[in-house]
C-alpha positions, 0 to 999 in steps of 0.5 A: 292962686288955687281953684277952689279959692276961684269958685269962691272969689268968682261967685259970678257967670263972668267968674265961672266962664274965667274959670271954665277958660283956664280949666280949658287952657290946662292951667287946672285940670278938668277932673280937679273941677270934678273932685270938687264936685264929688268931694266938696262941702257945700256951696263948692260943688254947686260953684264948680258944677257951675264952672263944669257948665261953662267948661263942657259948653266950650269942650263937651268931650271933656265930659267922656274923661269921666264918664262912666262916674258921671252916670254914676253920679246921676243916680246919686244924690246930689245937688241939683246944680250937679243933675242940670250940670250933668243933663246939660253936658251929656246933652252937648255931647255929639254921640252918648255911648251905646252902653250908657244910653239905657241908664242915662234914658230911664233915669231921664224919664224918671225925672220928667214924671217927678213933679217935686224935681227941680224945673231945670232938672226935669227940663233938661231931662226932656232934651237928654231923654229925646236926644236917645229916643231920636230914631227909635219910635217906641221910645219916641212913644215914651217920650211923648207919653210922659211929656204929655202926662205932666203938661198940664202941671209942668212950669213955663219951660217944662211946657215950652221944652216938652211942646218943642219935643212933642211937635218934633216927634209927632212930626217925624211919626207921620 
């Protein structure tokens, strides 16, 4: 079965987990999922992003194989499913290469401050910005200010994630 056929036929969590298992086991190349995300016609990119999310949950280091391209994709118009998957993927990486941290941090802060961005994109942006800011008091303060400016109008998920980051950073600042 072709990967695109599997994405059309297995539109469920269990189906995406099966596809992720096959990618991890080498039945389909990880890059094939990425190619579908970049070039496929909707709804294939969203479905491939879902399968890639399950794949990166198991092997986050696979993101390193497309790192430059993935960072560039965050700066281009995409479906929210792609942004969400990439943000989660970067957050799962043990270390984000220093040469990508500035671009990723800036993009995450912009999404935190954008009330029109999708809820999940904003929430995962909080996590990514906080990960990059860890250990850098000036950036931690900037993340806190961005979150605080949006708390009153944020979704329950935004307030929850934002509150956790605020408590962690405020505790570290004492």
